[in-house]
C-alpha positions in Angstrom: 2.9 12.2 -20.3 2.0 13.7 -17.4 -0.8 12.6 -14.8 -3.4 15.7 -13.0 -3.3 14.2 -9.5 -6.4 16.3 -8.5 -8.5 14.0 -10.4 -9.3 10.1 -9.5 -10.1 8.9 -12.4 -13.4 7.2 -13.0 -14.5 4.9 -10.2 -11.1 5.9 -8.7 -9.3 4.5 -11.1 -6.6 7.2 -11.1 -3.8 8.5 -11.9 -5.2 10.1 -14.4 -3.2 10.3 -17.0 -2.8 12.9 -20.8 -0.9 11.5 -23.7 1.3 8.1 -23.3 4.3 7.0 -21.8 4.0 4.3 -24.9 5.0 7.0 -27.9 9.0 6.4 -26.4 8.3 2.5 -26.1 10.0 -0.4 -28.7 7.1 -2.6 -29.4 8.7 -4.8 -32.1 5.7 -7.2 -32.6 3.9 -4.1 -34.6 5.8 -4.7 -37.3 4.3 -8.3 -38.0 1.3 -6.7 -37.8 2.0 -4.3 -40.8 4.0 -6.9 -42.7 0.9 -9.6 -42.4 -1.8 -6.4 -43.4 0.2 -5.6 -46.7 1.0 -9.4 -47.4 -2.5 -9.8 -47.2 -3.1 -6.6 -49.4 -1.1 -8.0 -51.5 -2.7 -11.4 -52.4 -6.5 -10.6 -52.0 -6.7 -7.0 -52.5 -4.3 -5.6 -55.0 -0.7 -5.8 -55.8 1.9 -3.5 -54.1 3.8 -1.0 -55.6 7.5 -0.8 -56.1 7.9 1.5 -53.7 6.2 0.0 -51.0 8.1 -3.2 -51.9 10.7 -1.0 -51.1 9.5 -0.2 -47.8 8.9 -3.6 -47.0 12.1 -4.8 -47.8 14.2 -1.7 -45.8 11.2 -3.0 -43.0 12.9 -6.5 -43.1 16.1 -5.3 -44.0 16.2 -3.8 -40.0 14.4 -6.5 -38.1 17.1 -9.1 -38.8 19.9 -6.1 -37.2 17.1 -5.4 -34.1 14.6 -9.0 -33.6 17.1 -10.4 -30.8 16.6 -7.5 -28.6 14.2 -7.0 -25.6 10.9 -4.6 -25.9 7.8 -3.9 -23.8 5.7 -6.2 -26.3 2.4 -5.9 -27.0 1.1 -4.7 -23.7 3.0 -1.4 -23.3 3.9 -2.9 -20.3 5.7 -0.2 -17.3 7.4 -2.8 -15.8 10.6 -2.5 -18.3 11.9 -4.0 -21.5 11.9 -7.8 -21.7 12.6 -10.5 -24.1 8.7 -11.4 -24.8 7.8 -14.0 -26.6 5.3 -12.4 -28.6 7.0 -9.9 -29.9 9.9 -12.8 -31.6 6.9 -14.1 -33.2 5.7 -11.4 -34.8 9.0 -10.8 -35.8 9.5 -13.9 -37.3 5.3 -13.5 -39.4 7.1 -10.9 -40.9 10.1 -12.3 -42.5 8.0 -14.8 -43.4 5.6 -12.9 -44.8 7.9 -10.2 -46.4 9.6 -13.8 -48.2 6.3 -15.5 -49.4 5.6 -12.3 -51.3 9.3 -12.1 -52.8 8.7 -15.6 -53.7 5.9 -15.1 -55.1 5.7 -12.0 -56.9 9.3 -12.3 -57.5 10.7 -9.5 -56.0 14.3 -8.8 -55.1 15.1 -9.9 -51.7 17.7 -10.5 -49.4 16.3 -14.0 -48.9 19.2 -15.7 -48.0 19.6 -13.8 -45.3 15.7 -13.1 -44.4 15.4 -16.6 -43.8 18.5 -17.5 -41.9 16.7 -14.1 -39.0 13.6 -16.0 -39.8 14.6 -19.6 -38.9 16.4 -17.7 -35.8 13.9 -16.7 -34.4 12.1 -20.1 -34.9 14.8 -22.0 -33.1 15.1 -19.6 -30.2 11.2 -19.7 -29.5 10.9 -23.5 -29.2 13.8 -23.9 -27.1 13.5 -20.1 -24.3 10.1 -19.6 -25.4 9.4 -23.0 -24.3 8.5 -24.1 -20.7 9.2 -28.1 -19.9 7.5 -27.3 -16.6 5.1 -25.1 -17.3 4.2 -27.7 -20.7 3.5 -24.6 -22.8 4.9 -21.5 -24.4 5.9 -18.7 -22.0 5.1 -15.3 -21.8 9.0 -14.7 -21.9 11.9 -16.2 -23.1 13.9 -18.5 -20.3 10.7 -18.0 -18.2 7.6 -20.4 -16.2 4.6 -17.1 -16.7 2.1 -17.1 -18.9 1.0 -14.6 -21.4 -2.8 -14.7 -23.4 -1.2 -13.0 -26.2 0.5 -16.3 -27.6 -2.8 -17.7 -28.1 -2.0 -15.8 -31.5 0.6 -18.3 -32.5 -1.3 -20.9 -34.0 -3.7 -17.9 -35.6 0.0 -16.1 -37.0 0.8 -20.0 -38.9 3.8 -20.9 -36.3 3.0 -23.7 -34.9 -0.5 -26.3 -35.9 -3.2 -25.5 -34.0 -3.3 -29.3 -33.2 0.7 -29.8 -32.3 1.3 -31.1 -28.7 3.2 -28.0 -27.3 0.2 -26.2 -28.7 -2.7 -28.1 -27.5 -0.5 -28.1 -23.7 -0.3 -24.4 -23.8 -3.9 -24.3 -24.3 -4.4 -26.1 -21.9 -2.0 -24.7 -19.5 -3.7 -20.9 -20.0 -7.2 -22.4 -19.8 -6.2 -22.7 -15.9 -3.7 -20.8 -15.7 -6.1 -17.4 -17.5 -9.0 -19.0 -18.2 -12.4 -18.1 -15.6 -15.8 -18.7 -17.4 -14.6 -18.7 -20.8 -13.3 -15.0 -20.3 -9.1 -14.8 -20.7 -7.1 -11.8 -18.4 -4.3 -11.2 -20.2 -1.5 -12.6 -17.7 -1.1 -13.1 -13.8 0.4 -9.7 -12.6 1.6 -10.8 -9.4 3.5 -13.3 -11.2 5.1 -10.7 -14.4 4.2 -7.1 -12.6 3.9 -4.8 -15.3 4.5 -1.4 -13.3 1.0 -1.0 -13.0 -0.9 -1.0 -9.5 -4.4 -2.9 -8.7 -6.0 -6.2 -10.5 -7.8 -6.2 -13.8 -10.7 -7.5 -15.8 -10.0 -9.8 -18.2 -9.4 -8.5 -21.6 -12.2 -9.3 -24.3 -9.6 -9.7 -27.5 -7.9 -12.2 -25.1 -11.1 -13.7 -24.8 -12.3 -13.8 -28.7 -8.9 -14.9 -29.5 -9.1 -17.9 -26.9 -12.6 -18.6 -28.9 -10.5 -19.0 -32.7 -7.8 -21.0 -30.1 -10.7 -23.4 -29.4 -12.5 -23.6 -32.7 -8.7 -24.2 -34.9 -7.8 -26.7 -32.2 -11.1 -28.8 -32.9 -12.6 -28.3 -29.3 -15.9 -27.3 -31.2 -17.9 -27.1 -28.3 -16.0 -25.9 -25.7 -15.4 -22.8 -28.6 -19.8 -22.1 -29.2 -19.9 -22.3 -24.9 -16.7 -19.2 -24.6 -18.2 -17.4 -27.8 -21.8 -17.5 -26.4 -20.6 -16.7 -23.2 -19.0 -13.5 -24.2 -21.8 -12.5 -26.1 -23.8 -11.5 -23.5 -20.8 -9.0 -22.0 -22.1 -6.8 -24.9 -23.7 -3.6 -24.3 -27.3 -3.0 -26.2 -25.2 -2.3 -29.6 -23.3 -5.1 -29.1 -20.1 -2.9 -28.3 -17.8 -4.3 -26.4 -15.1 -2.9 -23.9 -11.3 -3.4 -23.2 -12.3 -5.1 -20.8 -14.8 -6.9 -18.3 -14.5 -6.2 -14.7 -15.3 -8.7 -12.1 -19.2 -8.2 -12.1 -18.8 -8.2 -15.5 -19.3 -4.8 -16.4 -17.2 -2.8 -19.2 -13.8 -1.3 -18.3 -11.1 0.5 -20.1 -11.2 1.7 -23.4 -14.7 1.2 -25.2 -15.5 0.8 -27.9 -12.3 -0.8 -28.6 -12.1 -1.4 -32.5 -9.4 -4.2 -31.4 -12.1 -6.1 -29.7 -14.6 -6.7 -32.4 -11.9 -7.1 -35.0 -11.0 -10.9 -33.1 -14.9 -10.9 -32.5 -15.2 -10.8 -36.2 -12.2 -12.7 -36.8 -13.9 -15.7 -33.9 -17.1 -16.0 -35.3 -15.8 -16.8 -38.9 -13.8 -19.3 -37.9 -16.4 -21.0 -35.5 -18.9 -20.7 -38.1 -16.5 -22.3 -41.2 -15.7 -25.0 -38.3 -18.9 -25.5 -36.8 -19.9 -26.3 -41.0 
């Protein structure tokens, strides 16, 4: 990565960068996303091959050794590595889904080792990722800052969508990070991320919020938040990465990640509404 200092960037949003320093970052959450995808393909698509299972097993074994370390996390922060709860959550997902595949298909696996690590992650999140003071799960272990990535906790099946701890977290996120149904990732003044200036609301988080509300049974709130989000799309129904303070689209456009969360929110809200 390097900067082009002679360019001011879109609407003065410099620095303009070529390349991406995230290529050198550690992002442990990706293993959960990957193995969950393989699990869903194996269950609903076609059974994965023996060679693919060997690769899944190697990743699960690697995670047993490496899950308990700081990383840069899903948001690719530039403020240094931390013990992000979302990264721990997705390591739990990786091991839990690998165990499901092994059990369902009778595949060879070091299940006692995987189970020990999976359960250790669960206990760590419940003990150190929960803030009694905030009444919420928090961004990093032993911290007080909230983070919208934790909206994935019930969707990842880590916690029930009606668990009292989760409902309290949902209320805390609503109070701190939601503005007229739009959701900020986190408060950069409380959790410095190495970047300057404010940012817009994150569209993927806004759709995660809709789905979390729907799964919690708060259907009218979910419907209202979803319908508000739809008004921010462009004339083709497409969304950018962020929505700015005056409703403008900011960041990557169109962002596939956002549209995947839109589809999931729409599907689950429609099912909940019957």
